[in-house]
N, C-alpha and C positions, 0 to 999 in steps of 0.2 A: 359640828357633829355632836349628837347628844351623848350623854353618859352611857345610856343603854347600848347605843351603837358602838361606842368605844370599848365597853366591856365585851361585847360580842366579837369585835375584831381581835381583842386580846385573847379571848378564848380560842378562836380559830387559829390565831397565830401560834399558840402553844401546841395545838394539835398538829399543825403542819410543821412545827419545829421537829417533831419526831420523824415526819416524812423527809424533811430536809436533811436530817442527820443520816437517815438511811441512804438517801441519794448521794450524799457526800462520800459515804464509804464506797459505793460502787463507782461513781464518776471520778472522784478525786484521789481516793486511796488506791483502788484497784485499776483505775483507768478503763473501766468496763461500762460501755454505754448501755444501760439497763432500762428497757421499757417495761419490764415485768411489773414495775410498781403501779402502773395503771390498773393492772389486774389484782395485785395483792392488796391494794388499799380497799378495793371492793370485797375481796375475799375475807379480809380481816373483819370488815363490817358485817358481812353475810354470816360468817361463823358465829360471831358474838351475838348478833341479833337472833339467830336461830336458837341458840342455847338459852338466851335470856327470855325469849318469848315462850319457851317451854318450861320456864321456872328454874332455869339454871342459875348458879351464882355468877354475878357479873364479873367478879375478879377472876374466877376460874375461866370464864368465857374469854377474857382478855388474854390469858396465858395460852389457852388452846388456839386462839386466833394467831398469836405470835408463832407457835409451833407449826401450824399449818402453812402460814406464809413463809416461814423460814425454810420449810421443806420445798415449797415452790421455787424459792430463790436458789436453793441448792440444785434443783433439777435444771434450772437455767444454766448454772455454772457447769453442771455435768454435761449438758448438751455441747457446751463450748470446748471444755478441756478433754473430754473422753471421746466424743463423737466427731470433734473437729469442725463443728458448725460455727460460722462466724458469730462473734459475740452479739452484735446487733440483731442478726437474724434469729439467734437462739432466744433472745428476750422477746422478740415479736411473736415467735411461735408459742412461747409460754403465755404471753399476754392474751393471745387469741384463744388458747385452750382454756384459760381461766374464765373467760366470759361465759362459756357453756357450763363450766364447773360451778360458777356462781349462781347461774340460773337453777342448776340442780340442787345446790345447797338451800336456796331460798324457796324452791318449788314455785317460783313466780317472779314477777318483776320487783317486788318490794316486801318488806316485813315491818309493820308498825310496832313501835315500842312506847306508845303514849302512856299506857297505864302500868308498864313494867318497872320493876326496881332497877336502878342503875348504880354504878359506882359513885355517882354524885349524890343520889338520894339516900343511899345507905350510909354515907359518911358525913352528910351535911349537919352542921350545928343548928340548933333551933333559933339562935339569935342572928343567924345570917340568912339573907335572901339567897335563893337558888342562883340567880345571875351574878351574885357576888362570890359565892363559894366555888363555882365551877372553874373560873380562871385561877383561883388560889390552888385548888387541887391539881389542876393541870400543870401549874408552875412547879409544884413539888415533884410531880412525875418527871417533867423535863429535866429538872436539876439533877435528880437521881440518875437518870439515863445518861446525862452529860458526864457526870463524874465516873460512872461505870465505864463509859467509852474512853475517857482520859486514862483511867487505870489500865484498861485492857490493852490499849495501843502503846502503853509503856512496858508491857510484859514482853517476854521473848517471842511468844506467838504473834502478838500484835505488831512487833517490829518486823517479824518475818513477813507478815501480810503487807506492811507498808513497803518493804523492800521488793516484794513481788510486783507491786504496782509501779514502783519507781524504775526498776531495772530487772526485767524477768530473767535475762541470761545470767546476770551477776548473782541473783538470788539462787538460781539453780547451781551455779558454780560453788556457792557457799553451803550447799547441801540442803537448801530449803525445798520442801515438797510444794512446789508452786501450784500444782493442780488442787491439792487439798486446801491451800490458802485461798484460792479463788472461790471454791465451793463454800468454804466456811464464811468468807467475807460476804458472798452473795446471800447466804442464809441469814447472817446478822442484819444485813441491810434490809432485806424484805421482811424480817420479823419486826423491825422497828416501824416499817410502813404499815404492817398488819396491826400493830398496836395502835397506831394513829387512826386507822380505819375503825377499829373496835371502839375507841373512845369517841370518834366522830358520830357514829350511829347512836350512841347513848346520849351524846350532847344534842343531836338534832332530832331525836325522837323516832328514828327508824332507819332502815337500810333500803337502798335503791340500787338497781342493777347498773345505772349510769353514774353512780357517785364517784367512780374511779377515773372517769374521762378527764384528761388534762392534769392528772396528779403529777406526772413527770415534769410538766412545764412549771407547775407551782414549786416543786422541789428544787429544780434548777434555778428558778428565779430567786428563791430564798438564798441559795448558796452563792450565786453571783452577786446579789445585792449586798449580802453580809460581808463577803470578802472584798467588795469594792469600797465599803465604808471602813471596815476594820482590817487593815493589812498587818498580818502577823505571821511568824514562822513557827512559834511554839504551838503545840497541838491543843493545849487548853484554851488558847485564845482563838484558834481557828474554829473549834466547835462552838465557842461563844459567839463568834461572828455569824455562824450558820443560824443559830437560834435568833439572834438579833435580826438577821435578814428575813426570816420567816415572819416575825412579828411586824416588822416594818412593811413588808409586802401586804399583809392583811390590813394594816392601817391605811396604806395608800389606796387599796381597793375600796375600803369602807369610805374613805374620804371622797374618792372620785364618784362613788355611786350614791352617796348621801348628800352631796353638795348641790344646792339649787343653782349655784352660779355656773358650775360646769355642765350640769344638765344631762349627765350620763344615766343609763338605765341598766338593769340586770343583764340584758342581752349584749351589752358592750363589755362584759367582763374579759373576754378573750382579747379584745382590742387593747384594753387597759394593761393586761398582762404583757402583751407584746411590746407596748411602749415602755413599760417599766424595765423589762429585760434588756431592751435596746439601750436605754439610758444607763443601766448598770454596766453593760459591756463597754460603752464608750467612756464611762467615768474614769477608769484608770488612765486612759490616754490623755484625757483632759488634765488630770492631776500631774502627769508627767510633763505636759506642755507648760503648765503653770509654774512648776518647779524650775524649768529652764528659763 
């Protein structure tokens, strides 16, 4: 695999690390099967692309994308805890609604950003090439987000959220407002996914209505792969495992699609993803058997 392909895989790995951290909050912390992320990834990209294409500041565009996607995640949680709709169905309803909302936001199937300023072009140093600087900037963003997550989930609110996902009845018995924790957790989860979408469109040069398809699978694959390789109980190592899983996932995909020996093409992406997730799921069982 060439250096350019490796840097591209690293760049996408850091972007999808944000998605994986968001998926980790919903699936692992709250035990909430959330398919909203397929919609909010595209929503984050659509909002950022719309603002940037109209001359808006790329940094503010990322913040607005996070807020909008956080609100969408909160609505998913509200449908579940206040209206009593099953968690999976609530997320499917929101994901379906976001497809039409995204078309409204973009006023079409796509928005190009080829000639627009982005967070990468505005912060790039003159002595660095663009394809060198983008992974560095994304690494800084991911590290900051990781440490903020580690800090938040060590606070009283964060511990209450973790207890809500671990044992809902016990959390209520301890006086935790579990409904509020679910909505807050879903908002944080989808805001991270929206940030990933906003950075993705600036990295790839435009937003497309279909960019969110399969995002949940990528996020789950990253979480499963990371936790299969790095087994830990401390939260700081768990979030690190999720980030490592996202980066490894993108490297595996790049290796499979850029290898002449394997001979896979772009249309085989879903097949490769399914194989990777299957291997990651059976890896813990293989480790257990080897230990015996």
